[in-house]
Each structure stands twice: as C-alpha cells, then as structure tokens.
Backbone as XML, in Angstrom:
<?xml version="1.0"?>
<chain id="A" units="angstrom">
  <residue number="1" name="UNK">
    <atom name="N" x="0.888" y="-1.412" z="-0.125"/>
    <atom name="CA" x="-0.077" y="0.167" z="0.026"/>
    <atom name="C" x="0.964" y="1.318" z="0.176"/>
  </residue>
  <residue number="2" name="UNK">
    <atom name="N" x="0.483" y="2.194" z="-0.610"/>
    <atom name="CA" x="1.315" y="3.471" z="-0.903"/>
    <atom name="C" x="1.067" y="4.314" z="0.503"/>
  </residue>
  <residue number="3" name="UNK">
    <atom name="N" x="2.123" y="4.990" z="1.008"/>
    <atom name="CA" x="2.152" y="5.875" z="2.050"/>
    <atom name="C" x="1.238" y="7.172" z="1.842"/>
  </residue>
  <residue number="4" name="UNK">
    <atom name="N" x="0.788" y="7.899" z="2.991"/>
    <atom name="CA" x="0.154" y="9.057" z="2.991"/>
    <atom name="C" x="1.030" y="10.091" z="1.834"/>
  </residue>
  <residue number="5" name="UNK">
    <atom name="N" x="2.296" y="10.199" z="1.952"/>
    <atom name="CA" x="3.064" y="11.067" z="1.312"/>
    <atom name="C" x="3.160" y="10.840" z="-0.145"/>
  </residue>
  <residue number="6" name="UNK">
    <atom name="N" x="3.263" y="9.596" z="-0.565"/>
    <atom name="CA" x="3.186" y="9.170" z="-1.963"/>
    <atom name="C" x="1.900" y="9.595" z="-2.505"/>
  </residue>
  <residue number="7" name="UNK">
    <atom name="N" x="0.870" y="9.529" z="-1.723"/>
    <atom name="CA" x="-0.426" y="9.754" z="-2.503"/>
    <atom name="C" x="-0.876" y="11.124" z="-2.397"/>
  </residue>
  <residue number="8" name="UNK">
    <atom name="N" x="-0.013" y="11.827" z="-1.848"/>
    <atom name="CA" x="-0.339" y="13.496" z="-1.575"/>
    <atom name="C" x="-0.770" y="14.059" z="-2.974"/>
  </residue>
  <residue number="9" name="UNK">
    <atom name="N" x="-0.059" y="13.688" z="-3.800"/>
    <atom name="CA" x="-0.482" y="14.341" z="-5.367"/>
    <atom name="C" x="-1.748" y="14.007" z="-6.061"/>
  </residue>
  <residue number="10" name="UNK">
    <atom name="N" x="-2.032" y="12.746" z="-5.600"/>
    <atom name="CA" x="-3.369" y="12.169" z="-5.966"/>
    <atom name="C" x="-4.534" y="12.947" z="-5.032"/>
  </residue>
  <residue number="11" name="UNK">
    <atom name="N" x="-4.299" y="13.165" z="-3.956"/>
    <atom name="CA" x="-5.335" y="13.444" z="-3.081"/>
    <atom name="C" x="-5.614" y="14.887" z="-3.553"/>
  </residue>
  <residue number="12" name="UNK">
    <atom name="N" x="-4.430" y="15.801" z="-3.788"/>
    <atom name="CA" x="-4.528" y="17.341" z="-4.240"/>
    <atom name="C" x="-5.360" y="17.408" z="-5.536"/>
  </residue>
  <residue number="13" name="UNK">
    <atom name="N" x="-4.959" y="16.293" z="-6.611"/>
    <atom name="CA" x="-5.627" y="16.440" z="-7.820"/>
    <atom name="C" x="-7.122" y="16.052" z="-7.527"/>
  </residue>
  <residue number="14" name="UNK">
    <atom name="N" x="-7.302" y="15.158" z="-6.668"/>
    <atom name="CA" x="-8.893" y="14.918" z="-6.241"/>
    <atom name="C" x="-9.483" y="16.261" z="-5.749"/>
  </residue>
  <residue number="15" name="UNK">
    <atom name="N" x="-8.897" y="16.967" z="-4.930"/>
    <atom name="CA" x="-9.335" y="18.204" z="-4.366"/>
    <atom name="C" x="-9.528" y="18.966" z="-5.503"/>
  </residue>
  <residue number="16" name="UNK">
    <atom name="N" x="-8.532" y="19.189" z="-6.352"/>
    <atom name="CA" x="-8.642" y="20.266" z="-7.378"/>
    <atom name="C" x="-9.775" y="19.860" z="-8.311"/>
  </residue>
  <residue number="17" name="UNK">
    <atom name="N" x="-10.161" y="18.621" z="-8.762"/>
    <atom name="CA" x="-11.251" y="18.095" z="-9.678"/>
    <atom name="C" x="-12.436" y="18.589" z="-8.983"/>
  </residue>
  <residue number="18" name="UNK">
    <atom name="N" x="-12.454" y="18.301" z="-7.607"/>
    <atom name="CA" x="-13.735" y="18.818" z="-6.849"/>
    <atom name="C" x="-14.112" y="20.195" z="-6.662"/>
  </residue>
  <residue number="19" name="UNK">
    <atom name="N" x="-12.956" y="21.046" z="-6.378"/>
    <atom name="CA" x="-13.067" y="22.422" z="-6.637"/>
    <atom name="C" x="-13.272" y="22.896" z="-7.875"/>
  </residue>
  <residue number="20" name="UNK">
    <atom name="N" x="-12.771" y="22.372" z="-8.977"/>
    <atom name="CA" x="-12.971" y="22.855" z="-10.415"/>
    <atom name="C" x="-14.627" y="22.340" z="-10.636"/>
  </residue>
  <residue number="21" name="UNK">
    <atom name="N" x="-15.197" y="21.245" z="-10.214"/>
    <atom name="CA" x="-16.594" y="21.020" z="-10.344"/>
    <atom name="C" x="-17.533" y="21.824" z="-9.608"/>
  </residue>
  <residue number="22" name="UNK">
    <atom name="N" x="-16.888" y="22.424" z="-8.499"/>
    <atom name="CA" x="-17.809" y="23.337" z="-7.720"/>
    <atom name="C" x="-17.635" y="24.698" z="-8.439"/>
  </residue>
  <residue number="23" name="UNK">
    <atom name="N" x="-16.435" y="25.112" z="-9.164"/>
    <atom name="CA" x="-16.708" y="26.277" z="-9.938"/>
    <atom name="C" x="-17.482" y="26.276" z="-11.058"/>
  </residue>
  <residue number="24" name="UNK">
    <atom name="N" x="-17.561" y="25.138" z="-11.688"/>
    <atom name="CA" x="-18.388" y="24.954" z="-12.859"/>
    <atom name="C" x="-19.846" y="25.111" z="-12.497"/>
  </residue>
  <residue number="25" name="UNK">
    <atom name="N" x="-20.153" y="24.485" z="-11.281"/>
    <atom name="CA" x="-21.709" y="24.815" z="-10.753"/>
    <atom name="C" x="-21.896" y="26.085" z="-10.615"/>
  </residue>
  <residue number="26" name="UNK">
    <atom name="N" x="-20.907" y="27.055" z="-9.883"/>
    <atom name="CA" x="-21.073" y="28.384" z="-9.562"/>
    <atom name="C" x="-21.250" y="29.304" z="-10.864"/>
  </residue>
  <residue number="27" name="UNK">
    <atom name="N" x="-20.554" y="28.729" z="-11.843"/>
    <atom name="CA" x="-20.651" y="29.484" z="-13.101"/>
    <atom name="C" x="-22.127" y="29.475" z="-13.922"/>
  </residue>
  <residue number="28" name="UNK">
    <atom name="N" x="-22.568" y="28.309" z="-13.604"/>
    <atom name="CA" x="-23.975" y="28.071" z="-14.342"/>
    <atom name="C" x="-25.010" y="28.840" z="-13.536"/>
  </residue>
  <residue number="29" name="UNK">
    <atom name="N" x="-24.699" y="29.000" z="-12.324"/>
    <atom name="CA" x="-26.049" y="29.851" z="-11.511"/>
    <atom name="C" x="-25.887" y="31.142" z="-11.894"/>
  </residue>
  <residue number="30" name="UNK">
    <atom name="N" x="-27.170" y="31.690" z="-12.085"/>
    <atom name="CA" x="-27.397" y="33.078" z="-12.371"/>
    <atom name="C" x="-27.869" y="33.799" z="-10.884"/>
  </residue>
  <residue number="31" name="UNK">
    <atom name="N" x="-27.239" y="35.099" z="-10.883"/>
    <atom name="CA" x="-27.569" y="35.797" z="-9.667"/>
    <atom name="C" x="-28.943" y="35.955" z="-9.354"/>
  </residue>
  <residue number="32" name="UNK">
    <atom name="N" x="-29.196" y="35.990" z="-8.186"/>
    <atom name="CA" x="-30.906" y="36.309" z="-7.960"/>
    <atom name="C" x="-31.218" y="37.729" z="-7.973"/>
  </residue>
  <residue number="33" name="UNK">
    <atom name="N" x="-32.220" y="37.868" z="-8.657"/>
    <atom name="CA" x="-32.883" y="39.283" z="-8.902"/>
    <atom name="C" x="-33.651" y="39.787" z="-7.728"/>
  </residue>
  <residue number="34" name="UNK">
    <atom name="N" x="-33.460" y="41.053" z="-7.373"/>
    <atom name="CA" x="-34.236" y="41.595" z="-6.195"/>
    <atom name="C" x="-35.645" y="42.048" z="-6.743"/>
  </residue>
  <residue number="35" name="UNK">
    <atom name="N" x="-36.717" y="41.354" z="-5.897"/>
    <atom name="CA" x="-38.012" y="41.471" z="-6.461"/>
    <atom name="C" x="-38.568" y="42.945" z="-5.854"/>
  </residue>
  <residue number="36" name="UNK">
    <atom name="N" x="-39.234" y="43.667" z="-6.608"/>
    <atom name="CA" x="-39.862" y="44.965" z="-6.180"/>
    <atom name="C" x="-40.826" y="44.641" z="-5.123"/>
  </residue>
  <residue number="37" name="UNK">
    <atom name="N" x="-40.727" y="45.515" z="-3.879"/>
    <atom name="CA" x="-41.593" y="45.216" z="-2.923"/>
    <atom name="C" x="-42.917" y="45.899" z="-3.114"/>
  </residue>
  <residue number="38" name="UNK">
    <atom name="N" x="-43.986" y="45.188" z="-2.833"/>
    <atom name="CA" x="-45.151" y="45.548" z="-3.089"/>
    <atom name="C" x="-45.637" y="46.348" z="-1.586"/>
  </residue>
  <residue number="39" name="UNK">
    <atom name="N" x="-46.514" y="47.180" z="-1.880"/>
    <atom name="CA" x="-47.173" y="48.204" z="-0.924"/>
    <atom name="C" x="-48.246" y="47.453" z="-0.310"/>
  </residue>
  <residue number="40" name="UNK">
    <atom name="N" x="-48.320" y="47.508" z="1.155"/>
    <atom name="CA" x="-49.361" y="46.894" z="1.770"/>
    <atom name="C" x="-50.190" y="47.932" z="2.097"/>
  </residue>
  <residue number="41" name="UNK">
    <atom name="N" x="-51.733" y="47.723" z="1.934"/>
    <atom name="CA" x="-52.514" y="48.724" z="2.309"/>
    <atom name="C" x="-52.735" y="49.094" z="3.829"/>
  </residue>
  <residue number="42" name="UNK">
    <atom name="N" x="-52.096" y="48.088" z="4.720"/>
    <atom name="CA" x="-52.172" y="48.447" z="6.145"/>
    <atom name="C" x="-50.846" y="48.770" z="6.568"/>
  </residue>
  <residue number="43" name="UNK">
    <atom name="N" x="-50.000" y="49.164" z="5.879"/>
    <atom name="CA" x="-48.718" y="49.608" z="6.354"/>
    <atom name="C" x="-48.669" y="50.977" z="6.799"/>
  </residue>
  <residue number="44" name="UNK">
    <atom name="N" x="-47.959" y="51.146" z="7.757"/>
    <atom name="CA" x="-47.994" y="52.579" z="8.479"/>
    <atom name="C" x="-47.163" y="53.677" z="7.543"/>
  </residue>
  <residue number="45" name="UNK">
    <atom name="N" x="-46.392" y="53.123" z="6.800"/>
    <atom name="CA" x="-45.695" y="53.979" z="5.834"/>
    <atom name="C" x="-46.377" y="54.518" z="4.634"/>
  </residue>
  <residue number="46" name="UNK">
    <atom name="N" x="-45.971" y="55.602" z="4.110"/>
    <atom name="CA" x="-46.508" y="56.061" z="2.911"/>
    <atom name="C" x="-46.004" y="55.105" z="1.770"/>
  </residue>
  <residue number="47" name="UNK">
    <atom name="N" x="-47.101" y="55.098" z="0.686"/>
    <atom name="CA" x="-46.589" y="54.214" z="-0.346"/>
    <atom name="C" x="-45.670" y="54.942" z="-1.282"/>
  </residue>
  <residue number="48" name="UNK">
    <atom name="N" x="-44.916" y="54.381" z="-2.056"/>
    <atom name="CA" x="-43.872" y="54.819" z="-2.730"/>
    <atom name="C" x="-44.463" y="55.794" z="-3.948"/>
  </residue>
  <residue number="49" name="UNK">
    <atom name="N" x="-43.806" y="56.787" z="-4.321"/>
    <atom name="CA" x="-44.228" y="57.643" z="-5.231"/>
    <atom name="C" x="-44.229" y="57.035" z="-6.678"/>
  </residue>
  <residue number="50" name="UNK">
    <atom name="N" x="-45.459" y="57.339" z="-7.449"/>
    <atom name="CA" x="-45.476" y="56.822" z="-8.658"/>
    <atom name="C" x="-44.458" y="57.233" z="-9.637"/>
  </residue>
  <residue number="51" name="UNK">
    <atom name="N" x="-44.102" y="56.047" z="-10.468"/>
    <atom name="CA" x="-43.141" y="56.449" z="-11.419"/>
    <atom name="C" x="-43.178" y="57.552" z="-12.371"/>
  </residue>
  <residue number="52" name="UNK">
    <atom name="N" x="-42.247" y="58.181" z="-12.681"/>
    <atom name="CA" x="-42.634" y="59.486" z="-13.495"/>
    <atom name="C" x="-42.892" y="58.824" z="-15.047"/>
  </residue>
  <residue number="53" name="UNK">
    <atom name="N" x="-43.863" y="59.490" z="-15.735"/>
    <atom name="CA" x="-44.151" y="59.319" z="-17.058"/>
    <atom name="C" x="-43.069" y="59.158" z="-18.021"/>
  </residue>
  <residue number="54" name="UNK">
    <atom name="N" x="-43.023" y="58.172" z="-18.881"/>
    <atom name="CA" x="-41.806" y="58.272" z="-19.857"/>
    <atom name="C" x="-41.953" y="59.236" z="-20.721"/>
  </residue>
  <residue number="55" name="UNK">
    <atom name="N" x="-40.928" y="59.679" z="-21.196"/>
    <atom name="CA" x="-40.824" y="61.093" z="-22.317"/>
    <atom name="C" x="-41.342" y="60.376" z="-23.559"/>
  </residue>
  <residue number="56" name="UNK">
    <atom name="N" x="-42.154" y="61.153" z="-24.016"/>
    <atom name="CA" x="-42.722" y="60.962" z="-25.507"/>
    <atom name="C" x="-41.997" y="61.862" z="-26.463"/>
  </residue>
  <residue number="57" name="UNK">
    <atom name="N" x="-41.373" y="61.344" z="-27.432"/>
    <atom name="CA" x="-40.488" y="61.842" z="-28.381"/>
    <atom name="C" x="-41.137" y="62.039" z="-29.797"/>
  </residue>
  <residue number="58" name="UNK">
    <atom name="N" x="-41.074" y="63.021" z="-30.407"/>
    <atom name="CA" x="-41.752" y="63.291" z="-31.880"/>
    <atom name="C" x="-40.490" y="63.678" z="-32.591"/>
  </residue>
  <residue number="59" name="UNK">
    <atom name="N" x="-40.657" y="63.500" z="-33.828"/>
    <atom name="CA" x="-39.579" y="63.896" z="-34.842"/>
    <atom name="C" x="-39.217" y="65.311" z="-34.774"/>
  </residue>
  <residue number="60" name="UNK">
    <atom name="N" x="-37.792" y="65.434" z="-34.849"/>
    <atom name="CA" x="-37.335" y="67.000" z="-34.756"/>
    <atom name="C" x="-37.079" y="67.338" z="-33.450"/>
  </residue>
  <residue number="61" name="UNK">
    <atom name="N" x="-37.388" y="66.522" z="-32.305"/>
    <atom name="CA" x="-37.181" y="67.076" z="-30.756"/>
    <atom name="C" x="-35.711" y="66.935" z="-30.574"/>
  </residue>
  <residue number="62" name="UNK">
    <atom name="N" x="-35.325" y="68.013" z="-29.835"/>
    <atom name="CA" x="-33.816" y="67.958" z="-29.434"/>
    <atom name="C" x="-33.624" y="67.277" z="-28.168"/>
  </residue>
  <residue number="63" name="UNK">
    <atom name="N" x="-32.684" y="66.238" z="-28.286"/>
    <atom name="CA" x="-32.453" y="65.433" z="-27.162"/>
    <atom name="C" x="-31.084" y="65.315" z="-26.639"/>
  </residue>
  <residue number="64" name="UNK">
    <atom name="N" x="-30.751" y="65.041" z="-25.423"/>
    <atom name="CA" x="-29.386" y="64.699" z="-24.883"/>
    <atom name="C" x="-29.245" y="63.355" z="-24.448"/>
  </residue>
  <residue number="65" name="UNK">
    <atom name="N" x="-28.218" y="62.924" z="-24.665"/>
    <atom name="CA" x="-27.999" y="61.401" z="-24.161"/>
    <atom name="C" x="-26.550" y="61.470" z="-23.499"/>
  </residue>
  <residue number="66" name="UNK">
    <atom name="N" x="-26.660" y="60.781" z="-22.231"/>
    <atom name="CA" x="-25.384" y="60.593" z="-21.469"/>
    <atom name="C" x="-24.024" y="60.306" z="-22.184"/>
  </residue>
  <residue number="67" name="UNK">
    <atom name="N" x="-24.207" y="59.409" z="-23.219"/>
    <atom name="CA" x="-23.262" y="58.888" z="-23.902"/>
    <atom name="C" x="-22.866" y="59.536" z="-25.122"/>
  </residue>
  <residue number="68" name="UNK">
    <atom name="N" x="-23.866" y="59.837" z="-26.025"/>
    <atom name="CA" x="-23.476" y="60.206" z="-27.223"/>
    <atom name="C" x="-23.722" y="61.794" z="-27.535"/>
  </residue>
  <residue number="69" name="UNK">
    <atom name="N" x="-24.101" y="62.431" z="-26.367"/>
    <atom name="CA" x="-24.347" y="63.781" z="-26.408"/>
    <atom name="C" x="-25.738" y="64.344" z="-27.050"/>
  </residue>
  <residue number="70" name="UNK">
    <atom name="N" x="-25.498" y="65.692" z="-27.518"/>
    <atom name="CA" x="-26.686" y="66.346" z="-28.201"/>
    <atom name="C" x="-27.155" y="66.085" z="-29.363"/>
  </residue>
  <residue number="71" name="UNK">
    <atom name="N" x="-28.365" y="65.608" z="-29.633"/>
    <atom name="CA" x="-28.850" y="65.254" z="-30.892"/>
    <atom name="C" x="-30.368" y="65.473" z="-31.219"/>
  </residue>
  <residue number="72" name="UNK">
    <atom name="N" x="-30.874" y="64.968" z="-32.311"/>
    <atom name="CA" x="-32.245" y="65.307" z="-32.731"/>
    <atom name="C" x="-32.711" y="64.254" z="-33.368"/>
  </residue>
  <residue number="73" name="UNK">
    <atom name="N" x="-33.981" y="64.010" z="-32.860"/>
    <atom name="CA" x="-35.033" y="62.693" z="-33.087"/>
    <atom name="C" x="-35.195" y="62.747" z="-34.611"/>
  </residue>
  <residue number="74" name="UNK">
    <atom name="N" x="-34.867" y="61.770" z="-35.433"/>
    <atom name="CA" x="-35.287" y="61.445" z="-36.705"/>
    <atom name="C" x="-36.647" y="60.933" z="-36.960"/>
  </residue>
  <residue number="75" name="UNK">
    <atom name="N" x="-36.740" y="59.713" z="-36.351"/>
    <atom name="CA" x="-38.131" y="58.795" z="-36.386"/>
    <atom name="C" x="-38.354" y="58.395" z="-35.144"/>
  </residue>
  <residue number="76" name="UNK">
    <atom name="N" x="-39.641" y="58.094" z="-34.845"/>
    <atom name="CA" x="-40.087" y="57.344" z="-33.662"/>
    <atom name="C" x="-40.860" y="56.040" z="-34.111"/>
  </residue>
  <residue number="77" name="UNK">
    <atom name="N" x="-40.304" y="54.913" z="-33.415"/>
    <atom name="CA" x="-40.992" y="53.613" z="-33.812"/>
    <atom name="C" x="-41.957" y="53.019" z="-32.902"/>
  </residue>
  <residue number="78" name="UNK">
    <atom name="N" x="-43.140" y="53.441" z="-33.026"/>
    <atom name="CA" x="-44.362" y="52.806" z="-32.246"/>
    <atom name="C" x="-44.115" y="53.039" z="-30.703"/>
  </residue>
  <residue number="79" name="UNK">
    <atom name="N" x="-43.568" y="54.264" z="-30.354"/>
    <atom name="CA" x="-43.310" y="54.501" z="-28.874"/>
    <atom name="C" x="-42.472" y="53.261" z="-28.167"/>
  </residue>
  <residue number="80" name="UNK">
    <atom name="N" x="-41.744" y="52.588" z="-29.035"/>
    <atom name="CA" x="-40.999" y="51.750" z="-28.501"/>
    <atom name="C" x="-39.288" y="51.860" z="-28.698"/>
  </residue>
  <residue number="81" name="UNK">
    <atom name="N" x="-39.112" y="52.824" z="-29.776"/>
    <atom name="CA" x="-37.724" y="53.154" z="-30.008"/>
    <atom name="C" x="-37.655" y="54.465" z="-30.950"/>
  </residue>
  <residue number="82" name="UNK">
    <atom name="N" x="-36.480" y="54.972" z="-30.780"/>
    <atom name="CA" x="-36.344" y="56.390" z="-31.352"/>
    <atom name="C" x="-34.906" y="56.338" z="-32.148"/>
  </residue>
  <residue number="83" name="UNK">
    <atom name="N" x="-34.888" y="56.805" z="-33.290"/>
    <atom name="CA" x="-33.620" y="57.080" z="-34.084"/>
    <atom name="C" x="-33.248" y="58.167" z="-33.861"/>
  </residue>
  <residue number="84" name="UNK">
    <atom name="N" x="-32.078" y="58.497" z="-33.378"/>
    <atom name="CA" x="-31.571" y="59.913" z="-33.062"/>
    <atom name="C" x="-30.253" y="60.197" z="-33.800"/>
  </residue>
  <residue number="85" name="UNK">
    <atom name="N" x="-30.308" y="61.330" z="-34.434"/>
    <atom name="CA" x="-28.986" y="61.828" z="-35.212"/>
    <atom name="C" x="-28.281" y="62.810" z="-34.298"/>
  </residue>
  <residue number="86" name="UNK">
    <atom name="N" x="-26.918" y="62.203" z="-33.900"/>
    <atom name="CA" x="-25.964" y="62.926" z="-33.239"/>
    <atom name="C" x="-25.018" y="63.471" z="-33.894"/>
  </residue>
  <residue number="87" name="UNK">
    <atom name="N" x="-24.925" y="63.839" z="-35.095"/>
    <atom name="CA" x="-23.963" y="64.708" z="-35.895"/>
    <atom name="C" x="-23.234" y="63.648" z="-36.305"/>
  </residue>
  <residue number="88" name="UNK">
    <atom name="N" x="-22.304" y="62.838" z="-35.759"/>
    <atom name="CA" x="-21.330" y="61.854" z="-36.268"/>
    <atom name="C" x="-21.957" y="60.649" z="-36.577"/>
  </residue>
  <residue number="89" name="UNK">
    <atom name="N" x="-23.019" y="60.138" z="-35.896"/>
    <atom name="CA" x="-23.702" y="58.804" z="-35.967"/>
    <atom name="C" x="-25.225" y="58.934" z="-35.736"/>
  </residue>
  <residue number="90" name="UNK">
    <atom name="N" x="-26.077" y="58.000" z="-36.297"/>
    <atom name="CA" x="-27.162" y="57.779" z="-36.048"/>
    <atom name="C" x="-27.399" y="56.640" z="-35.080"/>
  </residue>
  <residue number="91" name="UNK">
    <atom name="N" x="-28.310" y="56.758" z="-34.266"/>
    <atom name="CA" x="-28.324" y="55.627" z="-33.165"/>
    <atom name="C" x="-29.756" y="55.325" z="-32.824"/>
  </residue>
  <residue number="92" name="UNK">
    <atom name="N" x="-30.132" y="54.008" z="-32.834"/>
    <atom name="CA" x="-31.495" y="53.630" z="-32.520"/>
    <atom name="C" x="-31.467" y="53.261" z="-31.063"/>
  </residue>
  <residue number="93" name="UNK">
    <atom name="N" x="-32.356" y="53.937" z="-30.189"/>
    <atom name="CA" x="-32.387" y="53.872" z="-28.825"/>
    <atom name="C" x="-33.768" y="53.099" z="-28.333"/>
  </residue>
  <residue number="94" name="UNK">
    <atom name="N" x="-33.877" y="52.139" z="-27.614"/>
    <atom name="CA" x="-34.973" y="51.552" z="-27.034"/>
    <atom name="C" x="-35.346" y="52.439" z="-26.068"/>
  </residue>
  <residue number="95" name="UNK">
    <atom name="N" x="-36.866" y="52.737" z="-25.939"/>
    <atom name="CA" x="-37.574" y="53.657" z="-25.047"/>
    <atom name="C" x="-38.274" y="52.733" z="-23.927"/>
  </residue>
  <residue number="96" name="UNK">
    <atom name="N" x="-38.401" y="53.047" z="-22.743"/>
    <atom name="CA" x="-37.822" y="54.242" z="-22.203"/>
    <atom name="C" x="-36.320" y="54.222" z="-21.801"/>
  </residue>
  <residue number="97" name="UNK">
    <atom name="N" x="-35.603" y="54.987" z="-21.988"/>
    <atom name="CA" x="-34.104" y="55.084" z="-21.741"/>
    <atom name="C" x="-33.792" y="56.022" z="-20.588"/>
  </residue>
  <residue number="98" name="UNK">
    <atom name="N" x="-33.232" y="55.664" z="-19.533"/>
    <atom name="CA" x="-32.840" y="56.627" z="-18.637"/>
    <atom name="C" x="-31.703" y="57.634" z="-18.985"/>
  </residue>
  <residue number="99" name="UNK">
    <atom name="N" x="-30.832" y="57.314" z="-19.792"/>
    <atom name="CA" x="-29.909" y="58.132" z="-20.478"/>
    <atom name="C" x="-30.195" y="59.224" z="-21.285"/>
  </residue>
  <residue number="100" name="UNK">
    <atom name="N" x="-31.532" y="59.147" z="-22.061"/>
    <atom name="CA" x="-32.017" y="59.900" z="-22.881"/>
    <atom name="C" x="-33.037" y="60.931" z="-22.350"/>
  </residue>
  <residue number="101" name="UNK">
    <atom name="N" x="-32.679" y="62.113" z="-22.581"/>
    <atom name="CA" x="-33.670" y="63.309" z="-22.074"/>
    <atom name="C" x="-33.841" y="64.241" z="-22.924"/>
  </residue>
  <residue number="102" name="UNK">
    <atom name="N" x="-35.210" y="64.630" z="-23.031"/>
    <atom name="CA" x="-35.877" y="65.380" z="-24.223"/>
    <atom name="C" x="-35.372" y="66.973" z="-23.416"/>
  </residue>
  <residue number="103" name="UNK">
    <atom name="N" x="-35.027" y="67.805" z="-24.415"/>
    <atom name="CA" x="-34.765" y="69.124" z="-24.203"/>
    <atom name="C" x="-35.902" y="70.202" z="-24.314"/>
  </residue>
</chain>
C-alpha cells in the first residue's frame, strides 16, 4: 500500500477536481434578482411615489444622451424606440431610456 506522502499528489488532484467541479456549478448559476416590494395597504408607511411618465418623443425633438451627447430625433417607432442623429452617427435607442432626455 502507498504511504500518505506518496499519495499526496493524488489527493490534491482529487481536491482540485472537486474544486473545479464546484466552480463549474457556480458559473452556471445566475444571480438572484431583487423583487420589487409591494405596498401593503395596512402599512403605516407612505406608499412609494408613482414612477414618472416616460418621455414621448416626436420627430425633430432635440434630445441629449449621457453617452452620445446632443442630438435630434429623426424617427419614432411606435413608442418603442427612437432613431436619433447625433451629428457623427445615427443611433436607435429603445425607450424608455434613463440616459435619453428631451430638451
């Protein structure tokens, strides 16, 4: 029979396999998403403020974007997206977009 010292490499290899297998499991798991809290009518606290209405864009509206800068709306696609001309490029942006503000 082999001694403990001679089998040390095999033991480490088994541990490495176990660790590698554990890492594969962790990579497959997705992070848990935080659920929005619902307001209970019997709560002594005030209800959360209603979310602000999304900006409605029209062609020729002047807008600003945090990444692209100042631009002008070219087309509006059924209130789902807008195409904006930023001078150097035209970008299709899905609405509502927190980074896009109407001026």
